[in-house]
C-alpha positions as CSV (number, residue, x, y, z in Angstrom):
1,M,144.3,55.8,181.0
2,D,145.0,58.6,179.0
3,R,142.0,60.5,177.4
4,S,143.5,60.8,174.0
5,I,144.0,57.1,174.0
6,A,140.2,56.6,175.1
7,T,139.1,59.2,172.1
8,L,141.4,57.5,169.6
9,E,140.2,53.9,170.6
10,L,136.3,55.4,170.1
11,E,136.9,57.6,167.0
12,A,138.6,54.4,165.4
13,M,135.6,52.3,166.6
14,V,133.3,55.0,165.3
15,L,135.3,54.9,161.8
16,V,135.4,51.5,161.3
17,R,131.4,51.2,161.6
18,H,131.0,54.4,159.4
19,L,133.4,52.4,156.5
20,T,131.3,49.5,157.1
21,L,127.9,50.5,156.5
22,A,129.4,52.5,153.3
23,S,130.7,49.5,151.8
24,S,127.5,47.5,152.2
25,R,125.4,50.6,150.3
26,C,127.9,50.7,147.5
27,E,125.7,50.7,144.8
28,A,128.4,51.0,141.8
29,S,130.2,47.6,142.6
30,N,128.8,44.3,143.6
31,L,132.2,44.1,145.3
32,D,131.5,42.5,149.2
33,R,134.1,43.8,151.9
34,S,136.6,40.5,151.5
35,A,136.7,40.9,147.8
36,Y,137.4,44.9,147.8
37,T,140.4,43.7,150.6
38,I,141.6,41.2,148.3
39,L,141.9,43.0,145.2
40,S,142.8,45.8,146.8
41,C,145.9,44.0,148.3
42,L,146.7,42.4,144.6
43,T,146.4,45.6,143.4
44,C,149.0,47.2,145.6
45,G,151.1,44.2,145.9
46,G,151.5,42.4,143.2
47,S,150.6,38.3,142.9
48,M,150.7,36.7,145.8
49,T,150.0,32.9,146.8
50,L,147.7,32.4,149.2
51,A,150.1,31.7,152.1
52,Q,151.0,35.2,151.0
53,L,147.6,36.4,151.3
54,S,147.0,35.1,154.6
55,D,150.1,36.6,156.1
56,T,149.4,40.0,154.5
57,I,145.5,40.0,155.1
58,G,145.7,38.4,158.7
59,L,143.3,35.6,157.9
60,D,143.4,32.1,157.7
61,T,144.2,30.1,155.0
62,S,140.4,28.4,154.8
63,T,138.6,31.2,155.1
64,L,140.8,32.9,152.3
65,H,140.4,30.0,150.3
66,R,136.8,30.4,150.2
67,Q,136.6,34.4,149.4
68,T,139.5,33.6,146.3
69,A,137.6,30.5,144.9
70,A,134.1,32.7,144.8
71,M,136.6,35.4,143.6
72,L,137.9,33.0,141.0
73,R,134.0,31.5,139.8
74,T,133.6,35.3,139.3
75,G,136.2,36.3,137.4
76,L,137.6,38.9,139.6
77,I,140.9,37.3,140.1
78,E,142.8,34.3,138.2
79,R,145.4,32.0,139.0
80,I,148.9,32.2,137.3
81,P,152.2,30.2,137.3
82,D,154.6,31.6,139.6
83,P,156.8,33.7,137.4
84,D,159.8,33.3,139.8
85,G,159.4,29.5,139.4
86,G,157.7,28.8,142.5
87,L,155.4,25.7,142.6
88,A,152.5,27.5,144.4
89,R,150.2,29.2,141.9
90,K,149.9,32.7,142.3
91,F,146.6,35.1,142.5
92,V,146.4,38.0,139.9
93,V,143.5,40.8,139.3
94,T,141.6,40.1,136.3
95,A,140.5,43.4,133.5
96,E,137.0,42.6,135.3
97,G,138.4,42.8,139.2
98,E,140.3,45.9,138.3
99,R,136.9,47.4,136.9
100,Q,135.1,46.4,139.9
101,L,137.6,47.7,141.8
102,S,137.8,51.0,140.4
103,E,134.0,51.7,140.4
104,A,134.3,50.8,144.1
105,C,137.4,53.1,144.8
106,R,135.6,55.9,143.0
107,E,132.3,55.3,145.0
108,N,134.3,55.1,148.3
109,M,136.0,58.1,147.3
110,G,133.5,60.4,146.2
111,R,131.8,59.4,149.9
112,L,134.9,61.0,151.6
113,M,134.9,64.0,149.3
114,R,131.3,64.6,150.3
115,A,132.2,63.9,153.9
116,T,135.4,66.2,153.8
117,A,133.9,68.6,151.6
118,D,134.4,72.0,153.9
119,W,138.0,71.1,154.8
120,S,140.7,72.9,152.9
121,A,143.3,70.5,150.9
122,A,145.9,71.2,153.9
123,E,143.5,69.9,156.7
124,L,143.1,67.2,154.1
125,D,146.4,66.2,153.8
126,V,147.5,66.2,157.1
127,F,144.5,64.2,158.0
128,A,145.8,61.4,155.1
129,G,149.4,61.8,156.7
130,Y,148.3,61.4,160.4
131,L,145.9,58.2,159.4
132,T,148.5,56.7,156.9
133,R,151.1,57.2,160.2
134,F,149.0,55.3,162.4
135,N,147.7,52.5,160.4
136,Q,151.6,51.8,159.7
137,A,152.5,52.1,163.2
138,I,149.6,49.2,164.0
139,E,151.2,47.3,160.9
140,A,154.6,47.7,162.6
141,A,153.5,46.5,165.6
142,D,152.0,43.3,164.6
143,Q,154.8,43.1,161.8
144,R,152.2,42.3,159.2
145,P,152.9,45.5,156.8
146,W,149.8,46.2,154.2
147,P,151.0,46.8,150.6
148,R,150.5,50.6,149.4
149,P,150.8,52.1,145.5
150,L,153.7,53.8,144.9
151,A,153.9,57.8,145.6
152,G,151.6,59.1,143.2
153,E,149.8,56.5,142.0
154,T,146.0,55.5,143.5
155,N,144.5,52.5,144.6
156,D,141.8,52.6,141.9
157,Q,144.9,53.7,139.3
158,S,142.5,56.5,137.8
159,E,144.6,59.6,137.0
160,Q,144.5,61.8,140.2
161,E,147.4,64.2,140.4
162,P,148.8,63.5,143.9
163,R,148.9,66.2,146.6
164,A,151.8,68.2,147.7
165,E,153.8,66.6,150.9
166,T,152.9,67.9,153.9
167,D,155.1,67.5,157.0
168,A,152.3,65.3,158.3
169,T,152.3,62.9,155.1
170,A,155.8,63.0,155.1
171,P,157.6,59.7,155.5
172,L,158.1,59.6,159.5
173,S,162.3,59.0,159.1
174,A,162.0,62.7,157.0
175,R,159.7,64.3,159.7
176,E,162.2,63.0,162.1
177,G,165.5,64.3,160.6
178,A,163.8,67.7,159.9
179,A,163.1,68.0,163.9
180,R,166.7,67.8,164.5
């Protein structure tokens, strides 16, 4: 086995562990991991039916039904008629859901900023670009793309300036074209 792949497997597991532990210690928000994931998905991807959430997140509809029912009860999301006239109702994020997601994102970004405090902006841009590329490769292999904010937007919808694009953060097709 290639040593780099073995290192990647280990470091991916360690990263997931760090992020999981950090999310369980989130002090600013009362969001659990499932609510954070669903709110992020709806914020980036727009309104979705239960089936669309299931396809995007990769969980069965019965699990998502329980999770969304709890979120409906706490006012984080609401159901609306399909704007396109479909029969299934869609979930949208409420103002309270946006507020709690924004708090959780700010806390998560604060932890990431502390962890990378001694990194240069260029190093952070390159790492973010490679992590995005890595995630998108997994999504492509699984045929399960994750919704992302448009360029210049952030998941917490704060007014942050986008970083300059580097070779690593440019879309793969742009990097391939530049290499030719």
